[in-house]
N, C-alpha and C positions, 0 to 999 in steps of 0.2 A: 833233799830238803825242799820244802815248798813253803813260800811266804804268801799268805792270802791277804789281799787288800780288799775289804768288803765295805769299808766306810771311811770317813775322813779322820777317824781316830788315828793318832800317830802310833805306829807299831813299835817304835824304838824308844818309847817313854820309859819302858821297864829295862833295867840294866841286864837282866837275864836274857832278854831277847837280843840285846846287843852282843852278849857273850856267845850266843848260839850262832848268829850270823858271822861273827868274827872267827869262830872255830871252823865254820863251814868254808870260809874263804881261805883260812890258813891251811886246812887239810885238803884243799882243792876238791871239795865235794861238789856234786852237781846241785845247782840252785835254780829253782824255777819260781816264777811269780804268777799268781792268778789275780787278774784285775776284774773288777765289776764296773759296768757302765756308770752306775750311780756314783762310784768313787770319783769318776772324772767329771760327771755332769754337775754334781752338787758341791763342787769346790768353790771356795771364795778367794782363791789366790791363783797366781800364774802357774803354768805347768812346771816351770823350773823349780819353783819353791815347793810344789807338791812332790816332786821327785827328790828334792833335797832333804837331808836330815842332819840333825846335830846330836850325834850319839853321846857326846860328852856330858850333855845335860840329863841323861837318863838317871833314874833313882832306884835304890834298892833299900828295902826296910832293914835288912841284916847288915850291920856295919862290917863284919868279917867278910861276907860275900862281896860287898862293895869293894873292899881293898883288894881281894883276890882277883876279881874280874878286871879291874882297872890295871892291875899289874900284867895280866895276860894280854890285854889289848895293847899296852905299851910295848911288850916284847914283839908283837906282830907288826909294829910300825906306828902305832898311835891312833888316836881317834880321828884325826884329820884324814889320814890315808883311808881309814875305814869308811868315812863319809863319802869320799870320792868313789870308792869301790861300790858302795850301795847305790849311789847316783848312777853309776855306769850300768850296772846290771838291771836297775829299774828301767832306765831309758831303753836298753836293748830289748828287754822283755815286752815293753809297751809297743815298740815298733814291730816286733814279731807278731804281737796279738792283733794290731791294727791291719795287718795284711790280710787277715782272715775275717775281718769285720766289714761293716757297711762302708763303702767308699766315701760316702758323704761325711761320715764321722771322721774319717782319716783326713779329709780335706779341711774340715773345720779346725783340726789340730795341727795342720801342716806348718803354719807360721811359728807356733810355739815349739814344735818339734825341732825346727831349724834353729831356733834360739837356744834350745837345750843342747843341741849338738855343738853350737858355737861356744857355749859355756864350757862344755867338756873339753873341747880342743884348746881353749884359752887357759884352762886350769884355774880359773878364778870366778868367784861369785860377786866381784866388786860392782860391776855394771848392773847386775841383777838387783843388788841391794839398793843402789841409787834409784833404779827404776821403781822398785816397790815403795820407797820413801816418797818419791815424787807423786805417785798415784795416790798415796795416803794423804799427802798435803793437799792435792787437788780436790779430793772428796771433802776435806774438812773446810776448805775455803769457799767451796761452791755455795753452801748455804749462807755464808756471810755475805757474799756478793749479791745473792738474790735479795736478802734483807735490805742491804744498802740501796740497791737500785729501786726496790719497791718503795722505800721511804722517800727517796728523792722524787720519784714520780708522784707520790701522794702530796708532797710539799708543793710541787709545781702546779698541780691541779688546784690546790687551795689558793695559791697566789693568783692564778688566772681567774678563779671565781671571784675573789675579792676585787680584783681590778675591774672586771666587767660589771660587777654590782655597783662599784663607785661611779663608773662612767655613765651607765644608764640611769643611775639615781640622780646624778647631776643634770642629765639631759631632761628627765621627766619632772623635776622639781619646779614649782611655781616661782620660787625665789632663787632660781639658778643664777649664778654670777655671769653666765654666758648671755643673759638677756638684760641689757642695760636699762636702767630706770628712765622713764619718760618725764623729764623735769621741765620741758618747755611749757606744757599746759599749766603747771603749777606756778611758773614765773610770770606767764602772760598777764593774769589778772592783776598782779602786783605792779607790773610795769605801766599799765594804763594810766593810773593817777600820776605817775611820775612825768608823763608827757606834758601835763599842764602845770605851769609854775605860778599862775595867777589865779585869783578868785574874783568873782563878780560882786561888787559892793551894792547892797540893796538901794534902789532908787536911781541907779545909774545904769547906763548901757555901754557895753564895750564895743558895740558895732558902729562903724563910721556912718552908716546910712541913718541910724537912729539919731546920732548927734547932729547930722545935717538938717533933719526934719525939725528937731527942737529949735535949732537956730533960726530957721526960716519962720517958724510959728511965733517966736518972740521978737522977731525983727532984729535979732542980734546974734552974733556968733558965740556959741557956748564954748567955754574953755575946755580943753582936753583934760579928762580925769586921769590922774597918775595911778597906775596899778602897782601894788606892792605885795610881796609874798607874805602870806600869813604864817604864824608859828606852827600851825597844824600841818601845813604843806612841807615845812622843813623837817618836822619830826617824821612824817610819812616817808619822805625821801630817804632819811637815814635808815628807817626800818626796812624799806625796800632794798636798799643796798646790802644790808646785813643778810637778808634772806637770799639774795642772789649769790653772795659769796658762800653762804652755807650750802646752797644747792650745788654749786660748782665743786665745793670740797667733797660733798657726798658722792657726786659723780666720779671724782678722782679716786676716792676710796673704793668704790665698786669696781672701777677699772683695775686698780691694784690687786684687789681680791681675786678678780677673774684671771689676771696674769699669774698670780701665785698658784691658783688652782690648776691652771693649765700646765704650769711648770711641774707641780707635784704629780699630775697625771702622766705627763711625759716621762718623768723619772721612774714611776712605777712600771710603765710599759717597757722602758729600756731595761729595767731590772728583770722583768719577766723574760724578755728576749735573751738577755745574757744568761739567765738561769737555764733556759731551754737549750741554748747552744752548749753550755757546760754539761748538762745532762746527756745530750746526744753525744758529745765528745767522750765523756766517761763511759757511756754504754758501748761505743765503738771500740774504745781501748780495751775494756774487759772482754768484749767479744773476740777481738784479735788475740788477746792473751789466752783466752780459753781454747781457741783453735790451735795455738802453738803448743799448749800443754796437752791437748788431746792427741796431737801428732807426735808428741815427745816419745811415748812408748815405742812407736814404730821406728822412729829415728834411732833410739837407743838400741833397739834390737838389731838394726841394720848397720850400726857403727862398727867398723872393723879396722879403723885406722890405728896405726902404731902397734900392731900385733907382733909379738916376738916369734919369729919363724923357727928359731931353734927350739923354743919351748913347745910349739905346736908339733914339731917333728918328734920330739921326745914323747909327747902324749900319744901321738899316733902309734909309735912303736909299742908303748905300754898297752894301749888298747888292743892292738893286734895280738900281742903276747897273751893277754888275758882271754881273748876270744879263742885262741888256739888251745889254751889250757882248758877252757870250758868244753871245747869240742872233743879233746882227748878224754876228758872225764866221762862225757856222754857215750863215747865209743867203748 
C-alpha cells in the first residue's frame, strides 16, 4: 500500500481512507509514503501538525458505512491509537526520504524533525497545541500593536507641532506679553505740570530780582505777593495721579499675563516631555515582549523538563516493535 502526499489537502478527511490505512496497519501490510517537495514547502503550519492527523473527524456520505468503519477502527484500538501510528510512519518515511534528498533541505527541517521526535517519545501533543495557539495569538496581536504605536506617534507629532507653533507665534507677535509696555514716556508729559504748584498772577513777578528793582525805583520796599494754587492746578493733579495709577495697574496686568503665558507654555512642554517618555517606554516594553514571544517557540521546542521516563521507555519499545514488524513485512 502506498499513500501519496502531493498537496496540503488532508488525506484522511474521507472515512474510507481511514479504513484503508487502519486495515493495512491491522494486517501488518507494508506501507510506504511518497512525499513531494511542494507538500513541505507550501505548508502554513509546523511540521508536527503537518504529520499529525485526526482520523475521528473524517466523514462518510453513507451512514451504514460510517457505522461499520467506526466499529472496525474501535476493534483495532480506536482512533487515537490510529492517529499515533499514522504520525509515526509519516515521520519515519519523511526521515528516510530526506536522507536521499538535498542536504540543505534536510538541515532546514532539522529543528522541526527533532521536535517531532520529541513529541513521539513523549506521547502527547499538549505542548505542540500550546505552541500553535501562542503563534496564532502573536500574529493576531501584532497588527493591533502596530496600530496603537502608530497612533501614539502621530499624536505626539501633533502635540509637538502645536507647542512649537505657540512658542514661535508668541515670540514673533508685536503684542507679545514677553515685551513689557513702555509707560515711562506716557507718564512723563503728565508729571511735568505736577512739578509746579503755583501760577503767576498777571502784573506781578515771582522772581526776587524783579521785586527788588521795583522797590528801588519807587523808593520803597514792595510787599511780597502771596502765591496760591489755582483750582485748575488741583484738578490737573488729581487727573495726573489717576493716570499714573492706571498705568501702573496696566503694567501689573501685562506682567501677570506674561507669567500666565509662561506657565502655560512650561506646562505644555512638560506634557510633551512626559508623553515622549511614556511613548518610548511603551515601545520598549512591546519590543521586549515581542522578542520574548518570538523566542517562545524555540524555548517550547527545547523544553524537556518533567518528562516521564517510564512512558518514554514504553514508547521506545513500541516504536522498536513496529519498526521490526515493518521490516519483517518488507522481507
